[in-house]
mmCIF file of the N, C-alpha and C atoms, coordinates in Angstrom:
data_MODEL
# 
_entry.id   MODEL 
# 
loop_
_atom_site.group_PDB 
_atom_site.id 
_atom_site.type_symbol 
_atom_site.label_atom_id 
_atom_site.label_alt_id 
_atom_site.label_comp_id 
_atom_site.label_asym_id 
_atom_site.label_entity_id 
_atom_site.label_seq_id 
_atom_site.pdbx_PDB_ins_code 
_atom_site.Cartn_x 
_atom_site.Cartn_y 
_atom_site.Cartn_z 
_atom_site.occupancy 
_atom_site.B_iso_or_equiv 
_atom_site.pdbx_formal_charge 
_atom_site.auth_seq_id 
_atom_site.auth_comp_id 
_atom_site.auth_asym_id 
_atom_site.auth_atom_id 
_atom_site.pdbx_PDB_model_num 
ATOM 1   N N  . MET A 1 1  ? 9.001   19.545 -22.106 1.00 0.00 ? 1  MET A N  1 
ATOM 2   C CA . MET A 1 1  ? 8.252   19.540 -20.871 1.00 0.00 ? 1  MET A CA 1 
ATOM 3   C C  . MET A 1 1  ? 6.779   19.311 -21.181 1.00 0.00 ? 1  MET A C  1 
ATOM 4   N N  . THR A 1 2  ? 6.153   18.471 -20.396 1.00 0.00 ? 2  THR A N  1 
ATOM 5   C CA . THR A 1 2  ? 4.742   18.175 -20.554 1.00 0.00 ? 2  THR A CA 1 
ATOM 6   C C  . THR A 1 2  ? 3.928   19.034 -19.598 1.00 0.00 ? 2  THR A C  1 
ATOM 7   N N  . HIS A 1 3  ? 2.822   19.553 -20.096 1.00 0.00 ? 3  HIS A N  1 
ATOM 8   C CA . HIS A 1 3  ? 1.935   20.356 -19.265 1.00 0.00 ? 3  HIS A CA 1 
ATOM 9   C C  . HIS A 1 3  ? 0.640   19.588 -19.046 1.00 0.00 ? 3  HIS A C  1 
ATOM 10  N N  . TYR A 1 4  ? 0.196   19.560 -17.814 1.00 0.00 ? 4  TYR A N  1 
ATOM 11  C CA . TYR A 1 4  ? -1.039  18.880 -17.451 1.00 0.00 ? 4  TYR A CA 1 
ATOM 12  C C  . TYR A 1 4  ? -2.032  19.896 -16.918 1.00 0.00 ? 4  TYR A C  1 
ATOM 13  N N  . THR A 1 5  ? -3.298  19.630 -17.137 1.00 0.00 ? 5  THR A N  1 
ATOM 14  C CA . THR A 1 5  ? -4.358  20.397 -16.515 1.00 0.00 ? 5  THR A CA 1 
ATOM 15  C C  . THR A 1 5  ? -5.052  19.455 -15.545 1.00 0.00 ? 5  THR A C  1 
ATOM 16  N N  . HIS A 1 6  ? -4.987  19.791 -14.281 1.00 0.00 ? 6  HIS A N  1 
ATOM 17  C CA . HIS A 1 6  ? -5.569  18.918 -13.260 1.00 0.00 ? 6  HIS A CA 1 
ATOM 18  C C  . HIS A 1 6  ? -6.123  19.790 -12.146 1.00 0.00 ? 6  HIS A C  1 
ATOM 19  N N  . GLU A 1 7  ? -7.344  19.523 -11.764 1.00 0.00 ? 7  GLU A N  1 
ATOM 20  C CA . GLU A 1 7  ? -7.964  20.241 -10.653 1.00 0.00 ? 7  GLU A CA 1 
ATOM 21  C C  . GLU A 1 7  ? -8.276  19.257 -9.547  1.00 0.00 ? 7  GLU A C  1 
ATOM 22  N N  . LEU A 1 8  ? -7.995  19.657 -8.336  1.00 0.00 ? 8  LEU A N  1 
ATOM 23  C CA . LEU A 1 8  ? -8.308  18.828 -7.180  1.00 0.00 ? 8  LEU A CA 1 
ATOM 24  C C  . LEU A 1 8  ? -9.804  18.876 -6.903  1.00 0.00 ? 8  LEU A C  1 
ATOM 25  N N  . THR A 1 9  ? -10.342 17.762 -6.439  1.00 0.00 ? 9  THR A N  1 
ATOM 26  C CA . THR A 1 9  ? -11.749 17.725 -6.040  1.00 0.00 ? 9  THR A CA 1 
ATOM 27  C C  . THR A 1 9  ? -11.882 18.349 -4.653  1.00 0.00 ? 9  THR A C  1 
ATOM 28  N N  . ASN A 1 10 ? -13.100 18.669 -4.269  1.00 0.00 ? 10 ASN A N  1 
ATOM 29  C CA . ASN A 1 10 ? -13.332 19.215 -2.927  1.00 0.00 ? 10 ASN A CA 1 
ATOM 30  C C  . ASN A 1 10 ? -12.889 18.233 -1.851  1.00 0.00 ? 10 ASN A C  1 
ATOM 31  N N  . THR A 1 11 ? -13.104 16.947 -2.089  1.00 0.00 ? 11 THR A N  1 
ATOM 32  C CA . THR A 1 11 ? -12.689 15.924 -1.124  1.00 0.00 ? 11 THR A CA 1 
ATOM 33  C C  . THR A 1 11 ? -11.173 15.897 -0.986  1.00 0.00 ? 11 THR A C  1 
ATOM 34  N N  . GLU A 1 12 ? -10.461 15.948 -2.104  1.00 0.00 ? 12 GLU A N  1 
ATOM 35  C CA . GLU A 1 12 ? -8.994  15.948 -2.066  1.00 0.00 ? 12 GLU A CA 1 
ATOM 36  C C  . GLU A 1 12 ? -8.471  17.173 -1.326  1.00 0.00 ? 12 GLU A C  1 
ATOM 37  N N  . ILE A 1 13 ? -9.076  18.311 -1.574  1.00 0.00 ? 13 ILE A N  1 
ATOM 38  C CA . ILE A 1 13 ? -8.673  19.538 -0.879  1.00 0.00 ? 13 ILE A CA 1 
ATOM 39  C C  . ILE A 1 13 ? -8.924  19.392 0.616   1.00 0.00 ? 13 ILE A C  1 
ATOM 40  N N  . ALA A 1 14 ? -10.091 18.858 0.987   1.00 0.00 ? 14 ALA A N  1 
ATOM 41  C CA . ALA A 1 14 ? -10.421 18.658 2.402   1.00 0.00 ? 14 ALA A CA 1 
ATOM 42  C C  . ALA A 1 14 ? -9.445  17.691 3.071   1.00 0.00 ? 14 ALA A C  1 
ATOM 43  N N  . CYS A 1 15 ? -8.892  16.754 2.295   1.00 0.00 ? 15 CYS A N  1 
ATOM 44  C CA . CYS A 1 15 ? -7.917  15.786 2.831   1.00 0.00 ? 15 CYS A CA 1 
ATOM 45  C C  . CYS A 1 15 ? -6.502  16.348 2.851   1.00 0.00 ? 15 CYS A C  1 
ATOM 46  N N  . GLY A 1 16 ? -6.342  17.589 2.411   1.00 0.00 ? 16 GLY A N  1 
ATOM 47  C CA . GLY A 1 16 ? -5.034  18.229 2.457   1.00 0.00 ? 16 GLY A CA 1 
ATOM 48  C C  . GLY A 1 16 ? -4.130  17.925 1.274   1.00 0.00 ? 16 GLY A C  1 
ATOM 49  N N  . ILE A 1 17 ? -4.679  17.373 0.212   1.00 0.00 ? 17 ILE A N  1 
ATOM 50  C CA . ILE A 1 17 ? -3.891  17.050 -0.973  1.00 0.00 ? 17 ILE A CA 1 
ATOM 51  C C  . ILE A 1 17 ? -3.561  18.346 -1.711  1.00 0.00 ? 17 ILE A C  1 
ATOM 52  N N  . THR A 1 18 ? -2.338  18.426 -2.230  1.00 0.00 ? 18 THR A N  1 
ATOM 53  C CA . THR A 1 18 ? -1.915  19.598 -2.995  1.00 0.00 ? 18 THR A CA 1 
ATOM 54  C C  . THR A 1 18 ? -1.516  19.172 -4.404  1.00 0.00 ? 18 THR A C  1 
ATOM 55  N N  . LEU A 1 19 ? -1.531  20.123 -5.322  1.00 0.00 ? 19 LEU A N  1 
ATOM 56  C CA . LEU A 1 19 ? -1.086  19.841 -6.681  1.00 0.00 ? 19 LEU A CA 1 
ATOM 57  C C  . LEU A 1 19 ? 0.388   19.455 -6.703  1.00 0.00 ? 19 LEU A C  1 
ATOM 58  N N  . GLU A 1 20 ? 1.165   19.995 -5.778  1.00 0.00 ? 20 GLU A N  1 
ATOM 59  C CA . GLU A 1 20 ? 2.586   19.650 -5.698  1.00 0.00 ? 20 GLU A CA 1 
ATOM 60  C C  . GLU A 1 20 ? 2.771   18.170 -5.379  1.00 0.00 ? 20 GLU A C  1 
ATOM 61  N N  . GLN A 1 21 ? 1.932   17.641 -4.490  1.00 0.00 ? 21 GLN A N  1 
ATOM 62  C CA . GLN A 1 21 ? 2.010   16.215 -4.163  1.00 0.00 ? 21 GLN A CA 1 
ATOM 63  C C  . GLN A 1 21 ? 1.664   15.365 -5.381  1.00 0.00 ? 21 GLN A C  1 
ATOM 64  N N  . VAL A 1 22 ? 0.632   15.759 -6.099  1.00 0.00 ? 22 VAL A N  1 
ATOM 65  C CA . VAL A 1 22 ? 0.226   15.020 -7.297  1.00 0.00 ? 22 VAL A CA 1 
ATOM 66  C C  . VAL A 1 22 ? 1.350   15.069 -8.330  1.00 0.00 ? 22 VAL A C  1 
ATOM 67  N N  . ALA A 1 23 ? 1.930   16.242 -8.538  1.00 0.00 ? 23 ALA A N  1 
ATOM 68  C CA . ALA A 1 23 ? 3.018   16.391 -9.512  1.00 0.00 ? 23 ALA A CA 1 
ATOM 69  C C  . ALA A 1 23 ? 4.232   15.555 -9.123  1.00 0.00 ? 23 ALA A C  1 
ATOM 70  N N  . ARG A 1 24 ? 4.501   15.419 -7.839  1.00 0.00 ? 24 ARG A N  1 
ATOM 71  C CA . ARG A 1 24 ? 5.640   14.624 -7.370  1.00 0.00 ? 24 ARG A CA 1 
ATOM 72  C C  . ARG A 1 24 ? 5.419   13.135 -7.639  1.00 0.00 ? 24 ARG A C  1 
ATOM 73  N N  . GLU A 1 25 ? 4.194   12.661 -7.465  1.00 0.00 ? 25 GLU A N  1 
ATOM 74  C CA . GLU A 1 25 ? 3.897   11.236 -7.623  1.00 0.00 ? 25 GLU A CA 1 
ATOM 75  C C  . GLU A 1 25 ? 3.609   10.825 -9.064  1.00 0.00 ? 25 GLU A C  1 
ATOM 76  N N  . LEU A 1 26 ? 3.175   11.746 -9.885  1.00 0.00 ? 26 LEU A N  1 
ATOM 77  C CA . LEU A 1 26 ? 2.766   11.406 -11.250 1.00 0.00 ? 26 LEU A CA 1 
ATOM 78  C C  . LEU A 1 26 ? 3.858   10.707 -12.060 1.00 0.00 ? 26 LEU A C  1 
ATOM 79  N N  . PRO A 1 27 ? 5.112   11.147 -12.017 1.00 0.00 ? 27 PRO A N  1 
ATOM 80  C CA . PRO A 1 27 ? 6.144   10.439 -12.791 1.00 0.00 ? 27 PRO A CA 1 
ATOM 81  C C  . PRO A 1 27 ? 6.404   9.018  -12.293 1.00 0.00 ? 27 PRO A C  1 
ATOM 82  N N  . ARG A 1 28 ? 5.989   8.710  -11.086 1.00 0.00 ? 28 ARG A N  1 
ATOM 83  C CA . ARG A 1 28 ? 6.186   7.378  -10.516 1.00 0.00 ? 28 ARG A CA 1 
ATOM 84  C C  . ARG A 1 28 ? 5.046   6.424  -10.854 1.00 0.00 ? 28 ARG A C  1 
ATOM 85  N N  . ALA A 1 29 ? 3.998   6.927  -11.490 1.00 0.00 ? 29 ALA A N  1 
ATOM 86  C CA . ALA A 1 29 ? 2.840   6.101  -11.848 1.00 0.00 ? 29 ALA A CA 1 
ATOM 87  C C  . ALA A 1 29 ? 3.192   5.197  -13.021 1.00 0.00 ? 29 ALA A C  1 
ATOM 88  N N  . LEU A 1 30 ? 2.786   3.946  -12.927 1.00 0.00 ? 30 LEU A N  1 
ATOM 89  C CA . LEU A 1 30 ? 2.985   2.983  -14.005 1.00 0.00 ? 30 LEU A CA 1 
ATOM 90  C C  . LEU A 1 30 ? 1.643   2.781  -14.698 1.00 0.00 ? 30 LEU A C  1 
ATOM 91  N N  . VAL A 1 31 ? 1.538   3.275  -15.928 1.00 0.00 ? 31 VAL A N  1 
ATOM 92  C CA . VAL A 1 31 ? 0.294   3.163  -16.686 1.00 0.00 ? 31 VAL A CA 1 
ATOM 93  C C  . VAL A 1 31 ? 0.437   2.008  -17.672 1.00 0.00 ? 31 VAL A C  1 
ATOM 94  N N  . ARG A 1 32 ? -0.492  1.081  -17.589 1.00 0.00 ? 32 ARG A N  1 
ATOM 95  C CA . ARG A 1 32 ? -0.536  -0.068 -18.504 1.00 0.00 ? 32 ARG A CA 1 
ATOM 96  C C  . ARG A 1 32 ? -1.952  -0.197 -19.041 1.00 0.00 ? 32 ARG A C  1 
ATOM 97  N N  . GLY A 1 33 ? -2.126  0.223  -20.276 1.00 0.00 ? 33 GLY A N  1 
ATOM 98  C CA . GLY A 1 33 ? -3.457  0.158  -20.886 1.00 0.00 ? 33 GLY A CA 1 
ATOM 99  C C  . GLY A 1 33 ? -4.447  1.014  -20.126 1.00 0.00 ? 33 GLY A C  1 
ATOM 100 N N  . ASP A 1 34 ? -5.502  0.372  -19.622 1.00 0.00 ? 34 ASP A N  1 
ATOM 101 C CA . ASP A 1 34 ? -6.541  1.112  -18.902 1.00 0.00 ? 34 ASP A CA 1 
ATOM 102 C C  . ASP A 1 34 ? -6.332  1.063  -17.395 1.00 0.00 ? 34 ASP A C  1 
ATOM 103 N N  . ARG A 1 35 ? -5.118  0.697  -16.963 1.00 0.00 ? 35 ARG A N  1 
ATOM 104 C CA . ARG A 1 35 ? -4.826  0.600  -15.522 1.00 0.00 ? 35 ARG A CA 1 
ATOM 105 C C  . ARG A 1 35 ? -3.602  1.426  -15.162 1.00 0.00 ? 35 ARG A C  1 
ATOM 106 N N  . VAL A 1 36 ? -3.624  1.929  -13.944 1.00 0.00 ? 36 VAL A N  1 
ATOM 107 C CA . VAL A 1 36 ? -2.458  2.638  -13.421 1.00 0.00 ? 36 VAL A CA 1 
ATOM 108 C C  . VAL A 1 36 ? -2.115  2.013  -12.076 1.00 0.00 ? 36 VAL A C  1 
ATOM 109 N N  . HIS A 1 37 ? -0.824  1.781  -11.865 1.00 0.00 ? 37 HIS A N  1 
ATOM 110 C CA . HIS A 1 37 ? -0.322  1.172  -10.636 1.00 0.00 ? 37 HIS A CA 1 
ATOM 111 C C  . HIS A 1 37 ? 0.444   2.246  -9.870  1.00 0.00 ? 37 HIS A C  1 
ATOM 112 N N  . LEU A 1 38 ? 0.109   2.399  -8.575  1.00 0.00 ? 38 LEU A N  1 
ATOM 113 C CA . LEU A 1 38 ? 0.686   3.465  -7.759  1.00 0.00 ? 38 LEU A CA 1 
ATOM 114 C C  . LEU A 1 38 ? 1.263   2.905  -6.470  1.00 0.00 ? 38 LEU A C  1 
ATOM 115 N N  . ASP A 1 39 ? 2.194   3.645  -5.898  1.00 0.00 ? 39 ASP A N  1 
ATOM 116 C CA . ASP A 1 39 ? 2.818   3.276  -4.628  1.00 0.00 ? 39 ASP A CA 1 
ATOM 117 C C  . ASP A 1 39 ? 1.744   2.965  -3.588  1.00 0.00 ? 39 ASP A C  1 
ATOM 118 N N  . GLY A 1 40 ? 1.850   1.817  -2.964  1.00 0.00 ? 40 GLY A N  1 
ATOM 119 C CA . GLY A 1 40 ? 0.864   1.383  -1.979  1.00 0.00 ? 40 GLY A CA 1 
ATOM 120 C C  . GLY A 1 40 ? 0.856   2.186  -0.699  1.00 0.00 ? 40 GLY A C  1 
ATOM 121 N N  . GLN A 1 41 ? 1.838   3.073  -0.521  1.00 0.00 ? 41 GLN A N  1 
ATOM 122 C CA . GLN A 1 41 ? 1.901   3.893  0.685   1.00 0.00 ? 41 GLN A CA 1 
ATOM 123 C C  . GLN A 1 41 ? 1.131   5.209  0.548   1.00 0.00 ? 41 GLN A C  1 
ATOM 124 N N  . LEU A 1 42 ? 0.603   5.490  -0.637  1.00 0.00 ? 42 LEU A N  1 
ATOM 125 C CA . LEU A 1 42 ? -0.138  6.741  -0.838  1.00 0.00 ? 42 LEU A CA 1 
ATOM 126 C C  . LEU A 1 42 ? -1.493  6.675  -0.150  1.00 0.00 ? 42 LEU A C  1 
ATOM 127 N N  . SER A 1 43 ? -1.952  7.826  0.314   1.00 0.00 ? 43 SER A N  1 
ATOM 128 C CA . SER A 1 43 ? -3.298  7.890  0.889   1.00 0.00 ? 43 SER A CA 1 
ATOM 129 C C  . SER A 1 43 ? -4.315  7.679  -0.232  1.00 0.00 ? 43 SER A C  1 
ATOM 130 N N  . PRO A 1 44 ? -5.515  7.216  0.109   1.00 0.00 ? 44 PRO A N  1 
ATOM 131 C CA . PRO A 1 44 ? -6.535  7.024  -0.933  1.00 0.00 ? 44 PRO A CA 1 
ATOM 132 C C  . PRO A 1 44 ? -6.833  8.303  -1.721  1.00 0.00 ? 44 PRO A C  1 
ATOM 133 N N  . ALA A 1 45 ? -6.887  9.432  -1.046  1.00 0.00 ? 45 ALA A N  1 
ATOM 134 C CA . ALA A 1 45 ? -7.193  10.688 -1.742  1.00 0.00 ? 45 ALA A CA 1 
ATOM 135 C C  . ALA A 1 45 ? -6.082  11.060 -2.714  1.00 0.00 ? 45 ALA A C  1 
ATOM 136 N N  . LEU A 1 46 ? -4.826  10.925 -2.288  1.00 0.00 ? 46 LEU A N  1 
ATOM 137 C CA . LEU A 1 46 ? -3.709  11.258 -3.171  1.00 0.00 ? 46 LEU A CA 1 
ATOM 138 C C  . LEU A 1 46 ? -3.625  10.265 -4.325  1.00 0.00 ? 46 LEU A C  1 
ATOM 139 N N  . ALA A 1 47 ? -3.788  8.989  -4.048  1.00 0.00 ? 47 ALA A N  1 
ATOM 140 C CA . ALA A 1 47 ? -3.710  7.974  -5.103  1.00 0.00 ? 47 ALA A CA 1 
ATOM 141 C C  . ALA A 1 47 ? -4.790  8.197  -6.157  1.00 0.00 ? 47 ALA A C  1 
ATOM 142 N N  . THR A 1 48 ? -5.996  8.493  -5.727  1.00 0.00 ? 48 THR A N  1 
ATOM 143 C CA . THR A 1 48 ? -7.080  8.731  -6.682  1.00 0.00 ? 48 THR A CA 1 
ATOM 144 C C  . THR A 1 48 ? -6.790  9.956  -7.530  1.00 0.00 ? 48 THR A C  1 
ATOM 145 N N  . SER A 1 49 ? -6.257  10.997 -6.915  1.00 0.00 ? 49 SER A N  1 
ATOM 146 C CA . SER A 1 49 ? -5.931  12.206 -7.656  1.00 0.00 ? 49 SER A CA 1 
ATOM 147 C C  . SER A 1 49 ? -4.828  11.941 -8.683  1.00 0.00 ? 49 SER A C  1 
ATOM 148 N N  . VAL A 1 50 ? -3.819  11.182 -8.297  1.00 0.00 ? 50 VAL A N  1 
ATOM 149 C CA . VAL A 1 50 ? -2.736  10.842 -9.226  1.00 0.00 ? 50 VAL A CA 1 
ATOM 150 C C  . VAL A 1 50 ? -3.281  9.987  -10.369 1.00 0.00 ? 50 VAL A C  1 
ATOM 151 N N  . ALA A 1 51 ? -4.148  9.041  -10.065 1.00 0.00 ? 51 ALA A N  1 
ATOM 152 C CA . ALA A 1 51 ? -4.752  8.210  -11.114 1.00 0.00 ? 51 ALA A CA 1 
ATOM 153 C C  . ALA A 1 51 ? -5.552  9.069  -12.085 1.00 0.00 ? 51 ALA A C  1 
ATOM 154 N N  . ARG A 1 52 ? -6.330  10.001 -11.558 1.00 0.00 ? 52 ARG A N  1 
ATOM 155 C CA . ARG A 1 52 ? -7.103  10.894 -12.427 1.00 0.00 ? 52 ARG A CA 1 
ATOM 156 C C  . ARG A 1 52 ? -6.177  11.704 -13.318 1.00 0.00 ? 52 ARG A C  1 
ATOM 157 N N  . ALA A 1 53 ? -5.074  12.200 -12.742 1.00 0.00 ? 53 ALA A N  1 
ATOM 158 C CA . ALA A 1 53 ? -4.117  12.991 -13.518 1.00 0.00 ? 53 ALA A CA 1 
ATOM 159 C C  . ALA A 1 53 ? -3.425  12.131 -14.576 1.00 0.00 ? 53 ALA A C  1 
ATOM 160 N N  . ALA A 1 54 ? -3.075  10.905 -14.223 1.00 0.00 ? 54 ALA A N  1 
ATOM 161 C CA . ALA A 1 54 ? -2.384  10.015 -15.164 1.00 0.00 ? 54 ALA A CA 1 
ATOM 162 C C  . ALA A 1 54 ? -3.244  9.721  -16.386 1.00 0.00 ? 54 ALA A C  1 
ATOM 163 N N  . PHE A 1 55 ? -4.541  9.555  -16.178 1.00 0.00 ? 55 PHE A N  1 
ATOM 164 C CA . PHE A 1 55 ? -5.445  9.262  -17.280 1.00 0.00 ? 55 PHE A CA 1 
ATOM 165 C C  . PHE A 1 55 ? -6.024  10.515 -17.920 1.00 0.00 ? 55 PHE A C  1 
ATOM 166 N N  . GLY A 1 56 ? -5.943  11.643 -17.237 1.00 0.00 ? 56 GLY A N  1 
ATOM 167 C CA . GLY A 1 56 ? -6.513  12.870 -17.771 1.00 0.00 ? 56 GLY A CA 1 
ATOM 168 C C  . GLY A 1 56 ? -8.026  12.867 -17.775 1.00 0.00 ? 56 GLY A C  1 
ATOM 169 N N  . THR A 1 57 ? -8.620  12.118 -16.835 1.00 0.00 ? 57 THR A N  1 
ATOM 170 C CA . THR A 1 57 ? -10.077 12.027 -16.744 1.00 0.00 ? 57 THR A CA 1 
ATOM 171 C C  . THR A 1 57 ? -10.487 11.805 -15.293 1.00 0.00 ? 57 THR A C  1 
ATOM 172 N N  . ASP A 1 58 ? -11.706 12.172 -14.976 1.00 0.00 ? 58 ASP A N  1 
ATOM 173 C CA . ASP A 1 58 ? -12.241 11.914 -13.639 1.00 0.00 ? 58 ASP A CA 1 
ATOM 174 C C  . ASP A 1 58 ? -12.820 10.507 -13.526 1.00 0.00 ? 58 ASP A C  1 
ATOM 175 N N  . ASP A 1 59 ? -12.914 9.819  -14.649 1.00 0.00 ? 59 ASP A N  1 
ATOM 176 C CA . ASP A 1 59 ? -13.557 8.504  -14.688 1.00 0.00 ? 59 ASP A CA 1 
ATOM 177 C C  . ASP A 1 59 ? -12.574 7.388  -14.350 1.00 0.00 ? 59 ASP A C  1 
ATOM 178 N N  . VAL A 1 60 ? -12.250 7.264  -13.069 1.00 0.00 ? 60 VAL A N  1 
ATOM 179 C CA . VAL A 1 60 ? -11.367 6.194  -12.596 1.00 0.00 ? 60 VAL A CA 1 
ATOM 180 C C  . VAL A 1 60 ? -12.026 5.515  -11.400 1.00 0.00 ? 60 VAL A C  1 
ATOM 181 N N  . GLU A 1 61 ? -11.639 4.260  -11.189 1.00 0.00 ? 61 GLU A N  1 
ATOM 182 C CA . GLU A 1 61 ? -12.120 3.566  -10.001 1.00 0.00 ? 61 GLU A CA 1 
ATOM 183 C C  . GLU A 1 61 ? -11.011 2.684  -9.457  1.00 0.00 ? 61 GLU A C  1 
ATOM 184 N N  . PHE A 1 62 ? -11.025 2.509  -8.154  1.00 0.00 ? 62 PHE A N  1 
ATOM 185 C CA . PHE A 1 62 ? -10.062 1.656  -7.476  1.00 0.00 ? 62 PHE A CA 1 
ATOM 186 C C  . PHE A 1 62 ? -10.390 0.205  -7.783  1.00 0.00 ? 62 PHE A C  1 
ATOM 187 N N  . VAL A 1 63 ? -9.380  -0.559 -8.204  1.00 0.00 ? 63 VAL A N  1 
ATOM 188 C CA . VAL A 1 63 ? -9.573  -1.971 -8.539  1.00 0.00 ? 63 VAL A CA 1 
ATOM 189 C C  . VAL A 1 63 ? -9.138  -2.857 -7.386  1.00 0.00 ? 63 VAL A C  1 
ATOM 190 N N  . GLY A 1 64 ? -8.006  -2.531 -6.782  1.00 0.00 ? 64 GLY A N  1 
ATOM 191 C CA . GLY A 1 64 ? -7.503  -3.349 -5.685  1.00 0.00 ? 64 GLY A CA 1 
ATOM 192 C C  . GLY A 1 64 ? -6.030  -3.103 -5.442  1.00 0.00 ? 64 GLY A C  1 
ATOM 193 N N  . ILE A 1 65 ? -5.454  -3.998 -4.664  1.00 0.00 ? 65 ILE A N  1 
ATOM 194 C CA . ILE A 1 65 ? -4.038  -3.909 -4.316  1.00 0.00 ? 65 ILE A CA 1 
ATOM 195 C C  . ILE A 1 65 ? -3.328  -5.098 -4.949  1.00 0.00 ? 65 ILE A C  1 
ATOM 196 N N  . GLY A 1 66 ? -2.214  -4.824 -5.636  1.00 0.00 ? 66 GLY A N  1 
ATOM 197 C CA . GLY A 1 66 ? -1.458  -5.891 -6.281  1.00 0.00 ? 66 GLY A CA 1 
ATOM 198 C C  . GLY A 1 66 ? -1.015  -6.939 -5.275  1.00 0.00 ? 66 GLY A C  1 
ATOM 199 N N  . LYS A 1 67 ? -1.295  -8.193 -5.567  1.00 0.00 ? 67 LYS A N  1 
ATOM 200 C CA . LYS A 1 67 ? -1.008  -9.295 -4.648  1.00 0.00 ? 67 LYS A CA 1 
ATOM 201 C C  . LYS A 1 67 ? 0.475   -9.398 -4.319  1.00 0.00 ? 67 LYS A C  1 
ATOM 202 N N  . HIS A 1 68 ? 1.326   -9.232 -5.315  1.00 0.00 ? 68 HIS A N  1 
ATOM 203 C CA . HIS A 1 68 ? 2.761   -9.403 -5.115  1.00 0.00 ? 68 HIS A CA 1 
ATOM 204 C C  . HIS A 1 68 ? 3.512   -8.085 -4.968  1.00 0.00 ? 68 HIS A C  1 
ATOM 205 N N  . THR A 1 69 ? 2.908   -6.998 -5.407  1.00 0.00 ? 69 THR A N  1 
ATOM 206 C CA . THR A 1 69 ? 3.609   -5.712 -5.408  1.00 0.00 ? 69 THR A CA 1 
ATOM 207 C C  . THR A 1 69 ? 3.146   -4.762 -4.316  1.00 0.00 ? 69 THR A C  1 
ATOM 208 N N  . GLY A 1 70 ? 1.909   -4.909 -3.871  1.00 0.00 ? 70 GLY A N  1 
ATOM 209 C CA . GLY A 1 70 ? 1.345   -3.966 -2.913  1.00 0.00 ? 70 GLY A CA 1 
ATOM 210 C C  . GLY A 1 70 ? 0.934   -2.655 -3.559  1.00 0.00 ? 70 GLY A C  1 
ATOM 211 N N  . PHE A 1 71 ? 1.038   -2.572 -4.899  1.00 0.00 ? 71 PHE A N  1 
ATOM 212 C CA . PHE A 1 71 ? 0.652   -1.355 -5.601  1.00 0.00 ? 71 PHE A CA 1 
ATOM 213 C C  . PHE A 1 71 ? -0.861  -1.170 -5.544  1.00 0.00 ? 71 PHE A C  1 
ATOM 214 N N  . LEU A 1 72 ? -1.274  0.082  -5.488  1.00 0.00 ? 72 LEU A N  1 
ATOM 215 C CA . LEU A 1 72 ? -2.688  0.431  -5.607  1.00 0.00 ? 72 LEU A CA 1 
ATOM 216 C C  . LEU A 1 72 ? -3.010  0.455  -7.091  1.00 0.00 ? 72 LEU A C  1 
ATOM 217 N N  . ILE A 1 73 ? -4.088  -0.201 -7.490  1.00 0.00 ? 73 ILE A N  1 
ATOM 218 C CA . ILE A 1 73 ? -4.423  -0.302 -8.905  1.00 0.00 ? 73 ILE A CA 1 
ATOM 219 C C  . ILE A 1 73 ? -5.763  0.384  -9.156  1.00 0.00 ? 73 ILE A C  1 
ATOM 220 N N  . TYR A 1 74 ? -5.738  1.294  -10.116 1.00 0.00 ? 74 TYR A N  1 
ATOM 221 C CA . TYR A 1 74 ? -6.940  2.004  -10.549 1.00 0.00 ? 74 TYR A CA 1 
ATOM 222 C C  . TYR A 1 74 ? -7.143  1.712  -12.022 1.00 0.00 ? 74 TYR A C  1 
ATOM 223 N N  . ARG A 1 75 ? -8.404  1.788  -12.461 1.00 0.00 ? 75 ARG A N  1 
ATOM 224 C CA . ARG A 1 75 ? -8.664  1.620  -13.887 1.00 0.00 ? 75 ARG A CA 1 
ATOM 225 C C  . ARG A 1 75 ? -9.514  2.767  -14.396 1.00 0.00 ? 75 ARG A C  1 
ATOM 226 N N  . ARG A 1 76 ? -9.335  3.029  -15.680 1.00 0.00 ? 76 ARG A N  1 
ATOM 227 C CA . ARG A 1 76 ? -10.141 4.048  -16.356 1.00 0.00 ? 76 ARG A CA 1 
ATOM 228 C C  . ARG A 1 76 ? -11.482 3.416  -16.687 1.00 0.00 ? 76 ARG A C  1 
ATOM 229 N N  . ILE A 1 77 ? -12.578 4.137  -16.404 1.00 0.00 ? 77 ILE A N  1 
ATOM 230 C CA . ILE A 1 77 ? -13.909 3.594  -16.703 1.00 0.00 ? 77 ILE A CA 1 
ATOM 231 C C  . ILE A 1 77 ? -14.592 4.430  -17.766 1.00 0.00 ? 77 ILE A C  1 
# 
């Protein structure tokens, strides 16, 4: 079993994001190098939190939406 340390930001908390939601989505994240691809149906707050958790850093930024997949793409900065 893998253990993660992840804290929600004040913005994520204000948007109603929970650690349970992040934990549910994290195994579905596709990490490729310095990019993570996430379900395009996630809210921006949840997607950003999952990206931060996937990389283990707060230094992420939204890159765009996959043209053919509709995935939300974030990169580590």
